[in-house]
KEKE-3310 file (N, C-alpha, C; in steps of 0.2 Angstrom, whole numbers, plus 5000, padded with zeros to 4 digits):
npx = (5004:5002:5012:5005:5000:4991:4987:4981:4977:4975:4974:4967:4971:4969:4970:4981:4979:4987:4981:4976:4974:4984:4991:4999:5013:5022:5017:5006:5017:5018:5007:5009:5021:5015:5007:5015:5022:5012:5011:5006:5010:5006:4997:4984:4982:4975:4964:4943:4946:4954:4954:4955:4947:4949:4962:4978:4987:5001:4998:4994:5008:5016:5009:5011:5025:5029:5024:5029:5042:5044:5043:5033:5023:5014:5001:4989:4977:4967:4955:4943:4933:4933:4943:4954:4960:4961:4970:4980:4984:4988:5000:5006:5008:5014:5029:5033:5034:5025:5017:5005:4988:4973:4954:4939:4924:4921:4917:4908:4897:4886:4893:4891:4895:4902:4907:4913:4926:4932:4936:4944:4953:4959:4966:4972:4983:4991:5000:5011:5007:4997:4982:4970:4951:4937:4923:4911:4897:4891:4900:4904:4891:4885:4884:4893:4888:4891:4897:4898:4910:4917:4918:4927:4939:4943:4943:4954:4970:4980:4970:4969:4964:4949:4938:4927:4912:4898:4890:4882:4883:4885:4889:4904:4905:4901:4910:4921:4917:4915:4928:4937:4957:4961:4960:4963:4951:4945:4937:4927:4920:4918:4908:4907:4917:4919:4910:4914:4927:4923:4917:4926:4936:4953:4958:4956:4952:4954:4945:4943:4955:4964:4963:4964:4973:4979:4971:4961:4970:4971:4958:4959:4967:4960:4948:4953:4960:4950:4945:4930:4924:4933:4936:4922:4921:4931:4926:4915:4918:4925:4914:4903:4913:4915:4902:4901:4912:4902:4897:4891:4901:4912:4924:4928:4923:4934:4944:4941:4941:4956:4961:4957:4964:4977:4983:4985:4972:4964:4957:4945:4943:4933:4919:4918:4912:4917:4913:4898:4894:4885:4888:4904:4901:4896:4907:4918:4912:4911:4924:4927:4922:4929:4939:4929:4925:4936:4940:4927:4929:4943:4938:4928:4938:4944)
npy = (4993:5011:5025:5035:5050:5059:5071:5078:5097:5102:5114:5118:5126:5140:5146:5161:5174:5187:5204:5203:5189:5181:5165:5171:5167:5172:5177:5165:5159:5166:5165:5152:5151:5160:5151:5141:5147:5146:5136:5124:5111:5105:5104:5104:5107:5114:5109:5111:5124:5129:5132:5124:5117:5129:5128:5126:5113:5116:5128:5122:5114:5125:5129:5116:5116:5128:5129:5117:5120:5129:5119:5116:5101:5094:5089:5085:5089:5082:5077:5075:5076:5061:5047:5045:5056:5061:5053:5057:5068:5064:5057:5067:5074:5066:5066:5078:5077:5077:5072:5066:5063:5069:5064:5067:5057:5053:5069:5073:5063:5052:5036:5020:5008:4999:5008:5016:5009:5006:5020:5023:5014:5018:5031:5025:5016:5024:5031:5028:5035:5039:5041:5050:5048:5058:5062:5072:5077:5089:5092:5081:5076:5068:5057:5045:5035:5027:5014:5011:5017:5011:5001:5003:5007:4996:4988:4995:4998:5009:5019:5028:5038:5048:5062:5067:5075:5074:5084:5078:5074:5061:5054:5052:5045:5034:5031:5029:5018:5005:5007:5006:5007:5007:5017:5035:5046:5061:5076:5086:5101:5114:5120:5108:5104:5103:5095:5083:5079:5076:5064:5057:5059:5063:5072:5086:5093:5109:5124:5136:5137:5143:5156:5157:5149:5146:5146:5135:5126:5126:5123:5109:5102:5105:5101:5085:5083:5081:5094:5101:5113:5125:5119:5122:5136:5142:5135:5143:5156:5154:5148:5157:5162:5147:5144:5149:5142:5132:5135:5140:5149:5150:5151:5164:5171:5167:5172:5183:5186:5182:5193:5203:5200:5201:5193:5184:5186:5191:5192:5181:5167:5168:5154:5160:5176:5191:5197:5201:5219:5218:5204:5204:5211:5203:5194:5200:5200:5189:5188:5197:5193:5182:5192:5195:5186:5180:5192:5191:5177:5181:5190:5181:5174:5182)
npz = (4999:4998:5004:5019:5015:5018:5030:5044:5042:5025:5015:5001:4987:4980:4963:4959:4949:4937:4931:4919:4919:4918:4925:4941:4947:4955:4964:4970:4973:4986:4995:4995:5006:5017:5022:5025:5034:5044:5050:5042:5035:5021:5005:4993:4978:4961:4959:4963:4969:4965:4951:4943:4930:4923:4919:4907:4904:4904:4911:4923:4926:4929:4942:4950:4949:4955:4969:4976:4976:4985:4998:5002:5005:4990:4984:4968:4962:4950:4944:4930:4916:4912:4912:4903:4903:4915:4920:4915:4919:4930:4931:4926:4937:4944:4937:4941:4953:4963:4980:4980:4973:4970:4966:4957:4955:4938:4929:4919:4918:4925:4931:4932:4944:4940:4928:4937:4944:4931:4930:4942:4942:4930:4935:4946:4940:4933:4942:4954:4963:4980:4982:4984:4984:4980:4986:4981:4976:4971:4963:4955:4951:4957:4970:4981:4991:5005:5006:4995:4994:5001:4996:4982:4987:4996:4984:4976:4980:4979:4983:4998:5005:5009:5003:5011:5004:5005:5012:5022:5039:5045:5037:5039:5051:5047:5036:5044:5052:5039:5036:5045:5048:5035:5027:5026:5033:5027:5032:5019:5018:5023:5033:5044:5049:5065:5066:5059:5063:5075:5072:5069:5058:5050:5047:5035:5021:5015:5012:5020:5027:5016:5023:5037:5042:5056:5064:5060:5062:5074:5078:5073:5083:5096:5093:5092:5103:5111:5115:5118:5120:5118:5104:5100:5100:5093:5080:5078:5076:5063:5057:5048:5037:5032:5029:5016:5009:5003:4994:4975:4972:4977:4975:4969:4984:4992:4986:4987:5000:5004:5000:5008:5018:5017:5009:4992:4982:4971:4951:4945:4932:4919:4916:4926:4936:4944:4961:4967:4973:4984:4988:4990:5002:5010:5007:5016:5029:5035:5036:5045:5056:5061:5067:5077:5085:5091:5098:5108:5113:5119:5130:5137:5142:5151)
capx = (5000:5008:5010:4998:5003:4986:4984:4980:4974:4977:4971:4962:4975:4967:4978:4979:4978:4986:4976:4976:4970:4989:4996:5003:5015:5027:5008:5005:5021:5020:5001:5010:5026:5013:5001:5018:5024:5008:5013:5004:5013:5002:4994:4981:4982:4974:4959:4941:4946:4961:4952:4959:4944:4952:4971:4978:4991:5008:4999:4994:5014:5018:5007:5014:5031:5028:5021:5035:5047:5042:5044:5028:5020:5010:4995:4987:4970:4968:4950:4943:4927:4934:4949:4962:4964:4963:4976:4987:4987:4990:5005:5010:5008:5019:5034:5034:5037:5019:5016:4999:4983:4964:4952:4933:4923:4919:4914:4901:4893:4884:4894:4889:4901:4907:4913:4919:4931:4938:4938:4949:4959:4964:4970:4977:4988:4994:5005:5011:5005:4994:4975:4963:4945:4934:4915:4909:4889:4887:4906:4904:4885:4881:4884:4895:4888:4900:4896:4902:4917:4920:4922:4932:4944:4944:4950:4961:4977:4983:4964:4973:4960:4944:4937:4919:4910:4892:4885:4880:4889:4882:4895:4911:4904:4899:4915:4925:4913:4918:4935:4942:4962:4960:4960:4963:4944:4946:4931:4928:4917:4921:4905:4904:4922:4919:4906:4919:4932:4920:4915:4932:4940:4958:4961:4954:4956:4948:4944:4945:4962:4969:4960:4963:4976:4980:4964:4959:4975:4969:4951:4959:4971:4957:4943:4956:4963:4944:4942:4925:4923:4938:4933:4916:4923:4934:4921:4910:4923:4926:4906:4903:4917:4916:4896:4905:4915:4897:4892:4895:4905:4917:4932:4925:4924:4938:4951:4939:4944:4963:4962:4957:4967:4984:4986:4984:4968:4963:4953:4945:4944:4926:4913:4915:4915:4917:4908:4893:4895:4884:4891:4910:4901:4896:4916:4920:4907:4916:4932:4928:4917:4935:4944:4925:4925:4942:4939:4926:4934:4948:4933:4928:4943:4948)
capy = (5001:5017:5030:5040:5058:5063:5070:5087:5102:5101:5120:5117:5132:5147:5151:5169:5179:5193:5207:5202:5180:5177:5165:5174:5161:5174:5177:5159:5155:5172:5163:5144:5153:5161:5145:5135:5147:5146:5128:5119:5106:5099:5107:5102:5113:5110:5106:5116:5130:5131:5137:5118:5119:5135:5128:5122:5107:5120:5132:5117:5112:5130:5128:5111:5117:5135:5127:5113:5125:5132:5114:5110:5094:5094:5083:5086:5088:5077:5075:5076:5069:5057:5043:5046:5065:5062:5046:5060:5073:5060:5055:5072:5076:5062:5068:5084:5077:5077:5068:5062:5066:5070:5062:5063:5052:5056:5074:5073:5057:5049:5034:5015:5000:4996:5012:5019:5005:5008:5026:5022:5008:5022:5035:5020:5014:5027:5032:5023:5038:5039:5041:5053:5047:5062:5063:5079:5077:5094:5093:5076:5077:5060:5054:5041:5032:5024:5007:5012:5019:5007:4994:5007:5006:4989:4985:4997:4997:5017:5024:5028:5043:5049:5067:5069:5082:5075:5088:5073:5073:5055:5049:5052:5041:5028:5027:5024:5011:5003:5007:5005:5009:5006:5022:5042:5051:5070:5083:5092:5104:5121:5121:5104:5102:5100:5088:5077:5078:5073:5057:5052:5060:5063:5077:5091:5098:5116:5129:5142:5138:5146:5163:5155:5142:5145:5143:5128:5120:5128:5119:5102:5102:5105:5094:5080:5082:5082:5101:5104:5120:5130:5120:5123:5143:5141:5135:5147:5160:5151:5146:5161:5160:5140:5140:5151:5134:5127:5140:5140:5156:5147:5153:5170:5172:5165:5178:5190:5185:5183:5200:5207:5200:5204:5186:5184:5181:5194:5189:5174:5167:5164:5156:5164:5182:5192:5198:5209:5223:5212:5196:5209:5213:5195:5190:5206:5201:5183:5188:5203:5189:5179:5194:5198:5180:5179:5197:5188:5173:5183:5193:5177:5172:5187)
capz = (5000:4996:5011:5019:5018:5019:5036:5047:5039:5020:5012:4993:4986:4976:4960:4957:4941:4935:4929:4911:4919:4917:4931:4943:4952:4961:4972:4972:4980:4993:4998:4998:5008:5021:5023:5028:5041:5049:5052:5036:5030:5015:5001:4988:4972:4954:4964:4961:4974:4962:4947:4937:4924:4917:4918:4903:4906:4906:4918:4930:4927:4934:4949:4955:4952:4961:4978:4977:4975:4993:5000:5004:5002:4989:4981:4965:4957:4943:4942:4924:4914:4909:4914:4901:4905:4923:4922:4910:4925:4937:4928:4925:4945:4948:4935:4944:4962:4969:4985:4980:4969:4971:4962:4959:4948:4930:4932:4916:4917:4931:4931:4937:4947:4935:4925:4945:4946:4927:4930:4949:4939:4926:4936:4950:4935:4928:4943:4960:4968:4984:4980:4988:4983:4981:4984:4980:4974:4969:4957:4951:4950:4959:4978:4980:4995:5010:5005:4986:4994:5006:4990:4980:4994:4994:4977:4974:4985:4979:4987:5005:5009:5004:5005:5012:5004:5003:5015:5027:5044:5048:5032:5042:5055:5045:5032:5048:5054:5034:5033:5050:5047:5029:5023:5030:5031:5026:5030:5012:5020:5028:5038:5047:5051:5071:5069:5054:5068:5081:5071:5067:5053:5054:5040:5032:5014:5018:5007:5024:5030:5013:5024:5042:5043:5060:5067:5057:5065:5080:5080:5073:5088:5100:5092:5092:5110:5116:5120:5114:5122:5114:5099:5098:5100:5084:5073:5079:5071:5055:5053:5041:5031:5031:5025:5010:5005:4999:4988:4970:4971:4984:4973:4970:4989:4995:4983:4991:5008:5005:4996:5014:5025:5016:5004:4986:4978:4962:4948:4942:4924:4914:4917:4933:4934:4951:4965:4967:4979:4991:4989:4993:5009:5014:5011:5021:5034:5037:5038:5052:5059:5064:5074:5081:5088:5094:5102:5113:5116:5124:5134:5142:5146:5156)
cpx = (5005:5008:5006:5000:4996:4984:4983:4977:4978:4972:4971:4966:4969:4973:4976:4981:4982:4981:4971:4974:4976:4990:4999:5008:5020:5021:5004:5011:5021:5015:5004:5017:5021:5007:5008:5021:5018:5006:5009:5009:5011:4997:4991:4982:4978:4967:4951:4941:4951:4959:4954:4955:4947:4959:4972:4985:4998:5006:4996:5005:5016:5016:5010:5019:5032:5028:5026:5039:5048:5044:5040:5027:5013:5004:4989:4980:4969:4958:4947:4935:4927:4942:4955:4963:4965:4972:4981:4988:4990:4999:5010:5012:5016:5026:5037:5037:5029:5018:5008:4994:4978:4961:4944:4931:4920:4914:4908:4898:4893:4888:4891:4896:4905:4912:4917:4924:4935:4938:4945:4955:4964:4968:4977:4984:4992:5000:5006:5009:4999:4987:4971:4956:4941:4928:4914:4903:4888:4894:4905:4897:4881:4887:4888:4893:4893:4900:4900:4908:4922:4923:4925:4938:4948:4948:4954:4965:4978:4975:4966:4968:4955:4941:4931:4916:4902:4889:4884:4884:4892:4888:4901:4912:4905:4904:4922:4925:4915:4924:4940:4950:4963:4963:4960:4953:4946:4940:4932:4925:4918:4916:4903:4912:4924:4914:4912:4924:4928:4918:4920:4935:4946:4962:4955:4956:4950:4950:4947:4952:4967:4969:4964:4966:4978:4975:4962:4964:4973:4963:4953:4962:4964:4953:4947:4958:4956:4941:4938:4923:4928:4936:4926:4915:4925:4930:4917:4912:4924:4918:4905:4908:4916:4909:4899:4910:4909:4894:4894:4899:4911:4925:4932:4928:4928:4947:4948:4941:4950:4964:4960:4961:4974:4986:4984:4979:4967:4960:4953:4942:4937:4926:4912:4918:4914:4913:4903:4895:4892:4886:4900:4907:4899:4903:4918:4918:4910:4921:4934:4925:4926:4941:4937:4925:4930:4942:4932:4928:4938:4945:4930:4932:4946:4944)
cpy = (5005:5021:5034:5045:5062:5064:5079:5093:5103:5109:5119:5124:5135:5147:5158:5170:5185:5197:5204:5190:5177:5172:5167:5169:5167:5176:5171:5157:5160:5168:5157:5146:5156:5153:5141:5139:5150:5141:5123:5117:5103:5104:5103:5108:5108:5107:5112:5123:5133:5132:5130:5118:5122:5136:5126:5118:5112:5124:5126:5116:5119:5129:5123:5117:5123:5133:5122:5117:5128:5127:5112:5105:5095:5089:5088:5085:5086:5073:5081:5074:5066:5052:5045:5054:5065:5058:5053:5065:5069:5059:5062:5075:5071:5062:5074:5082:5078:5071:5061:5065:5064:5069:5062:5059:5057:5062:5077:5067:5056:5040:5026:5011:5001:5000:5017:5016:5006:5015:5028:5019:5011:5027:5029:5021:5015:5032:5029:5029:5036:5043:5044:5051:5053:5064:5068:5079:5081:5095:5087:5074:5068:5058:5047:5037:5028:5017:5007:5013:5019:5000:4997:5007:5000:4986:4989:4999:5006:5018:5023:5032:5044:5057:5068:5075:5082:5082:5084:5071:5067:5053:5049:5045:5034:5026:5025:5019:5005:5004:5005:5008:5006:5012:5030:5044:5058:5074:5086:5097:5108:5121:5115:5102:5099:5094:5082:5075:5072:5065:5054:5053:5061:5066:5081:5094:5104:5122:5137:5142:5141:5153:5164:5152:5140:5143:5136:5124:5119:5122:5112:5100:5101:5101:5086:5078:5081:5088:5105:5111:5126:5127:5121:5132:5146:5139:5140:5152:5159:5149:5150:5162:5151:5139:5143:5146:5131:5130:5140:5146:5154:5152:5159:5174:5172:5170:5180:5190:5184:5190:5205:5206:5199:5197:5190:5183:5185:5192:5182:5173:5163:5157:5161:5171:5186:5196:5203:5211:5218:5208:5199:5210:5205:5190:5194:5204:5195:5183:5194:5197:5184:5183:5195:5193:5178:5186:5196:5183:5176:5187:5189:5174:5174:5186)
cpz = (5000:5003:5013:5020:5017:5026:5039:5042:5030:5015:5004:4993:4981:4970:4959:4951:4941:4932:4924:4913:4918:4925:4934:4949:4959:4969:4972:4976:4987:4997:5001:5005:5017:5024:5028:5033:5047:5050:5047:5032:5023:5011:4995:4982:4963:4955:4960:4962:4969:4953:4942:4930:4919:4916:4912:4907:4908:4912:4925:4932:4933:4939:4951:4955:4955:4967:4979:4979:4985:4998:5003:5003:4998:4984:4975:4961:4952:4940:4936:4923:4914:4910:4911:4904:4913:4926:4920:4916:4928:4937:4926:4932:4945:4946:4939:4952:4968:4974:4983:4974:4972:4965:4962:4954:4943:4932:4925:4914:4923:4932:4935:4941:4944:4930:4932:4943:4938:4928:4936:4944:4935:4930:4942:4946:4931:4935:4950:4967:4974:4982:4983:4984:4985:4981:4987:4978:4967:4962:4951:4950:4951:4965:4977:4989:5001:5008:4999:4987:4997:5000:4985:4981:4994:4990:4975:4981:4985:4983:4993:5008:5004:5008:5004:5010:5002:5008:5022:5032:5045:5043:5035:5046:5050:5039:5037:5051:5047:5034:5038:5049:5037:5024:5027:5029:5031:5028:5024:5013:5026:5032:5040:5050:5060:5070:5064:5059:5073:5081:5068:5060:5056:5050:5040:5027:5014:5012:5012:5027:5026:5018:5032:5043:5050:5065:5065:5060:5071:5082:5079:5081:5094:5099:5094:5101:5115:5121:5116:5113:5117:5107:5094:5096:5093:5079:5073:5075:5063:5054:5046:5034:5030:5028:5017:5006:4999:4996:4980:4967:4974:4981:4972:4978:4993:4992:4986:4997:5010:5002:5005:5020:5023:5011:4997:4984:4973:4960:4948:4937:4924:4916:4923:4932:4942:4953:4965:4971:4986:4992:4991:5000:5015:5014:5016:5027:5037:5037:5046:5059:5064:5070:5077:5087:5092:5101:5110:5116:5120:5131:5139:5146:5152:5161)
residu = (UNK:UNK:UNK:UNK:UNK:UNK:UNK:UNK:UNK:UNK:UNK:UNK:UNK:UNK:UNK:UNK:UNK:UNK:UNK:UNK:UNK:UNK:UNK:UNK:UNK:UNK:UNK:UNK:UNK:UNK:UNK:UNK:UNK:UNK:UNK:UNK:UNK:UNK:UNK:UNK:UNK:UNK:UNK:UNK:UNK:UNK:UNK:UNK:UNK:UNK:UNK:UNK:UNK:UNK:UNK:UNK:UNK:UNK:UNK:UNK:UNK:UNK:UNK:UNK:UNK:UNK:UNK:UNK:UNK:UNK:UNK:UNK:UNK:UNK:UNK:UNK:UNK:UNK:UNK:UNK:UNK:UNK:UNK:UNK:UNK:UNK:UNK:UNK:UNK:UNK:UNK:UNK:UNK:UNK:UNK:UNK:UNK:UNK:UNK:UNK:UNK:UNK:UNK:UNK:UNK:UNK:UNK:UNK:UNK:UNK:UNK:UNK:UNK:UNK:UNK:UNK:UNK:UNK:UNK:UNK:UNK:UNK:UNK:UNK:UNK:UNK:UNK:UNK:UNK:UNK:UNK:UNK:UNK:UNK:UNK:UNK:UNK:UNK:UNK:UNK:UNK:UNK:UNK:UNK:UNK:UNK:UNK:UNK:UNK:UNK:UNK:UNK:UNK:UNK:UNK:UNK:UNK:UNK:UNK:UNK:UNK:UNK:UNK:UNK:UNK:UNK:UNK:UNK:UNK:UNK:UNK:UNK:UNK:UNK:UNK:UNK:UNK:UNK:UNK:UNK:UNK:UNK:UNK:UNK:UNK:UNK:UNK:UNK:UNK:UNK:UNK:UNK:UNK:UNK:UNK:UNK:UNK:UNK:UNK:UNK:UNK:UNK:UNK:UNK:UNK:UNK:UNK:UNK:UNK:UNK:UNK:UNK:UNK:UNK:UNK:UNK:UNK:UNK:UNK:UNK:UNK:UNK:UNK:UNK:UNK:UNK:UNK:UNK:UNK:UNK:UNK:UNK:UNK:UNK:UNK:UNK:UNK:UNK:UNK:UNK:UNK:UNK:UNK:UNK:UNK:UNK:UNK:UNK:UNK:UNK:UNK:UNK:UNK:UNK:UNK:UNK:UNK:UNK:UNK:UNK:UNK:UNK:UNK:UNK:UNK:UNK:UNK:UNK:UNK:UNK:UNK:UNK:UNK:UNK:UNK:UNK:UNK:UNK:UNK:UNK:UNK:UNK:UNK:UNK:UNK:UNK:UNK:UNK:UNK:UNK:UNK:UNK:UNK:UNK:UNK:UNK:UNK:UNK:UNK:UNK:UNK:UNK)
# end
């Protein structure tokens, strides 16, 4: 079985662009170094948050190489409409030195069990890298029930982790029961990280961690230590941002939040458009809740 690299808080990084929508490698590197300074060791690039669908193969290479050069451990999203494309992305990730890959079911077709097997076999056979199976019904247009995930994990040695983003917090406990130690279970939805850890998750692939990495790491530490009072307080501070992760405009919201906090967010590529004034205000309020919540916590402790 491949080594298990999928642990702790793993930010799903955004891809910064210049004003003329070219990949801004210097800004990407600066974001990566900020995460590293905050205690983050591992990130995912070229996922939904990274606008992977709008990147060329050459641009994907630039993104992976740029973040690897900072010294972070890097896994690469390879989700695609079809298996040959996903396999090609997986081979490219391995050649560049990635630690793992993350993959949805086929994104343009509702696959049956036989077709799911063929899809993941193609990705697994493309490289020796460990594979994070990604269950996200919104992104893949189908939900993988816990029993299907367990069957896929059992059938494919390369699948050593599951990013669970169905929105059903009960799914984490169900997966923990079915999978045991066979695969890591990672929270995939930022607005139920506390519930996910409490139910048995051992990590968290997070959009919020782009903006508040220290708080995400602290939430994880409190939850795993059983300090639910502290974990709940952190969860409430993060929740306004976490809810933005579960919207169609998550990329725009987190880029706006990064801009608000001194990071590099910037514009998005089509078909996404810039946030409206009202949506910008929502992003600002979510960022403000981080500081307001911290002040309230400090007052309670005084």
